[in-house]
N, C-alpha and C positions, 0 to 999 in steps of 0.2 A: 504494500500500500504506500502511496506517495505521502511523505511527511507533510502534515498540515500545521498551520500556526493557529493555536486556540488561545483565547483569553477568558479566564474565569474571574468574576468580580463578586464580592460580598463585603459586608461592613468590616468584619474582622474574623480571625480564627479563634473566637471565644468558644466556650465549652458547650454550646448548644448542638442539638442533633442535626439541624440543617447545615450548620457550619462544618460539622464533621463530614456530612455527606458530600458537600462541595469540595472539601479537601481530598476526600477519597477519589472522587471522579477526576479531579485535576491530576492527581498522582497516577491514577490508572491510565489516563490518556498519555501522560508523559512516559510511563513504562511501556506503552504500546508503540512508542516512537514518534509521537507528535511533539512539536515545540510548544510548550505551555507557559503562558504568563498567568500569574495569580495576583490580582490587584485587590488591596484592602484599604479601608479608610484609616485604620489605626492598627498598631502592633498589638498582638495578643499571643500568649504562649500555649493555651490549652490544647489546641488542635494543630499546632505547628509541626509536631512530629508526624502526624497523619499525612500532611502535605509532602513530607520527605524533601530530598534535595534536588530532584530533577526539574521541578517547576521553578520558574524565576519569580520571586516574590517582590512586589513593588508596593510601597505605602504612599497614598495620596496626601496632599497637604490638608491641614485642618480647615474646617468650614465646608458646608455643603456646596456652596457656589464654587469655591476654589477647587474642591475635590472633583466636581462635575467637569469643570473646564480642563483640569489636568487629565481626567479620564478621556476626554475628547481628544486631547493632544496625543495620548498614548495610542488611541485607536487609529488616528491619522498616521502616526509614525510606524506602528507595528503592522497595520493593515492585516489583522487576523482573518483567517478564512471564516471563522465564526467567533462571536463573543457571547458569553453566557453569564447571567446574573441570578442570584438567589436572594430571596426575602424582599418584601414590599418596597422599603425605602431604597434599597439598592437597585431594584427594577426601575423605579422612577428615575433615578440619577443616570442609570445605564441608558434608558431610552432617550433622555435628553442629550447625553454625551454622544450617543450613536447618531442622533439627528444632526448635531453640530458638526460631527466628523463626516457626515455624508455616508454613513455606513449602517443605517437602520435596517437595511435589507439583509444584514448578516447578524443581527442581534436576536438573541433568544432570552426571554425572561422566564423565571420559574417561581411558583408559589408553593410554600412549604407549610403554611398554617392558615387557619380560618381568620376571618376579619376580626372576630372578638379577641383573638390572641395577640393582636398588634395594636395596643392602645396608644403608643407614642404618636405625636401629632403628625410628623412627616410620613410615618408608616401608614397612618390612617388615611392621609391624603392619597398616598400611593395606591391603596386598595380602592378608594372611591374613583380613582382614575383608571382602574383596570380595563374598562371597555376601550377608551381611546388609546391606552398604551398597547393593548393587544392588536389594535388596528395599525399602529405605527411600526411595530417591530415585525421581524420575519416569522416568529413562532412564540407560543406561550405554552409552558409546561405546568401541569398540576401533578402532585405526587400521589394522588388517589382519585378514583372516580367520584368519590363523595365530595372532594374539594373542587373537582372540575364542575360537577353539577351545581355546587354552590356559587362558583364564579359566574356560571351561565345564568342561573336564576336570580341571584342577588344584584349582579352588576350588568346584566344584559349583554354579556360577552357572546359573540357569535360562536356557536358550538364548534364549527369547523376551524376556529382559530386556536383552540385549546387541545393539547395532547396530554394524555395521562402517561407518565413514566414513573413507576414505583421506585422507591429509594433502594440503594444498595445497603441492605441492613443485615445480611447474614454475616456472622463473625468470620474473621480470617486470622488464624486457621480455623477451619470448621470443626466443631466438636466430634469426637469419636462416636461411632454407632452405639446406641443404648438398647439393651434388650428389655422386653416386657417384664421379665422376672426381676431384673435388677431395679427397675423403676418401682415395681410393686413392693420391694423389700425396704424402700426408703421410709424414713420417718414421715409422719403426716405434716410436712412443712409446706405452707403456702407462701409464695414469694410475690411481692408487688414492687415495681420499680417506677419512680417518678418523683417529680418535685412536689413538696408538701404545700400545694397552692390550691385555690378554689376549683380551678378547671379539672384537677385530677380527682376531686370528689372522694378523697380517701375516707372521709367520715362515713360515707355509705358502706364502704368496704368493712370498716370496723363494726358497724351495726350488723352487717351480714355475718361477719365472723362470730359475733356474739350469739347468733342463732343457729350455728352449726350443730348437727347431730354428733359430729365427731368432736366431742368436748376435749379430747386430748390433742387436738391439732395445734400447731404453732403458726404464727404469722410473722414474716420478716418483711419490713418495708424499707427499701433502700432509696434514700433521697433526703433532701432537706428543703426548707422553705419557710415562708411566713406563718404557716398554720401549725408548725411543730408543737408549740405549747398547748394550743387548743386540742389537737389530736391526742396528745399525751393525757390531757385531762379527760377527754371523752373515753379513752380506753379504760381509765380508772373508774369512771362513772358506770361503764358497762360491765365492770368486774372482770375484764380480760387482760389487764395490764401485765399480769405475770406470764401471759402466753403471747404477748406482742412485743417485738423488738423493732426499734427505730434507730439504728446506729448512725444514720446520716448518709451522705453521699459515698459511693464506692466506685472506684474505677474498675474494679474486678467483679462485675456482676455475674460473670460466668461461674465463678466459684460458688456463689449462692444458688444459681440455677442447677448446678451439678449435685446439690444436696436436696433439692425440692422435689415434691411429688406433683405439684401443679402450680400454675401461674394465674394471677388474677389482675384485672384492670377494670376500674370502676369510673373512668373519666366521663365528664359531660360532653367533651368534644376532643377528638384527635384527628388531625388531618391525615396521618399515616399510621404510626405505631411501631417504631423501631424495636421497642422492647418485646413486642409480640413475636416478631420474626426471630429475635434472639432466643426467646423461650422455646419456640418451635424447633430451632436448631439444636437445642439441648434435649429435645424429645418430650417436652412437657405438654400435657393438655392445658389449653388456654381458655379461661373463662373471662369473657370480655363484654363490656357494655356496648350496646349498639350506637356508638358515638361517632361513626365515620369510618376512617381507614381500617381500624382493627377488625371490623366485621367483614371487610373485603379480604383480609389476610386469613382469618379464621372462618373460611367459607365452606366448611364441611364438618359434620359431626365427628369425623375421624381426627380433627384437629382440636376440638374442644366444644365450647358452647357460647352462643351469643344471647345476652339477656337485655332487657329494656333498661335504659338509663334510670337510675334512682329506684329500681325494683329490688328492694332489700331482700325479701323472701326468695325471689327468683334467683338472685345472685347466691344466696346461701345454699339453696337446693342444688344449684349447678356445681358449686364448689364441693359439696358433700359427694355428689356423684363422681366427680373427678378424683377425689381422695379415695373413695371406696373402690373404684375400678379405673386406674389411670391408663389402662389400655396399651396399645402398641406404639412405641415412639417412631417406628420406621417411616410411616406416612407423614408424620409431622416434620421429620428431618428432611424428607424429600420435598415437602412444601417449602421449607425455608430456603432450599437451593434455588427456588424461583426468584429469589431476591439477592443473589450474589452480586459482587462488584462486576464480574464479567457480563452478567445478564443486563445490568443497568448500562454499562458501557456500550453494549451492542445496541440497545434501544436509543441511547443518545447519539450513537454513531450514525444510525439511519436518519435521525432527524437532522443532524449536522450536514450530512450529504445532500439531503433534500434542500436545505437552506442554501448550500453552496451552489447547487444546480440552478436555483432560481435567482440568485443574487446578481445584481448588475454592477455593483461597486467592485473595484479591482481588488484582488487578493495579493 
């Protein structure tokens, strides 16, 4: 394949899931032989190691106007075959910069979260401008069909202008195969992973856990956030604090999943669900709320169960079923392989080639 010049842009390599995805994609294309620029608004270390050393990292000057003008200069100078941005505010600045540089027919923007998850003023504006932005640039990506439908329904984006490309969420290296017998022998540990914030709806998970028939089960919640004190008090009020552990953020979630018998997610909204793919890769049955992307990932009874948002009794019953009969991990691990880095790179590769074919600006 002929080497291409690609440019990836987002606000920074902070510790979020979307930023990690963007770094993995850029590193993946660089490893495949493309020349990759990775442009950020400010320096951050959390996902810098994920980007690796093959992509060229550039930091824009401070201030939205100065950063946008500098990005336009980079686009004019580097003339990438395609430029790609992630997250609402970065999409807005990318579209403006690509227009200033005369290269909007090579620009691809991508959405990784629902409108409610982007309360900052400029991000909010970026979302409300999704319709004109999608008409200006060459292509728009949503990370799930749920998010794509939301962009079409809420912002009247033309359906043909938005493509769904799931995130590269499967761990690398991929976990070893797990047998049904080995899973069934594990202690009755339920694992949840996510920020302790209102959208994650962890209070509902605590209520459901208090109603389990499996009164000897344990719950491990990995993550931190503003609701920690409230959730700890709620666990005490429910009388389950001795069976619930909230140790905070962990970079090694795989170690917890390797001890668990099932995974649970009670969020009000999730545009994708990186942790669901990770749990499937470790062979676990996943009990998830019908909150967007997770229901698309857990799309068969072989993978787990989907319950209504805020349905405490339904959530408790599904967790009990998973604990009593965790089933065969093989199908779940096979499902997780649908979300490998190579699978995502192949999907983006087809989109990039399509954009390059129709572009009029020089490469």
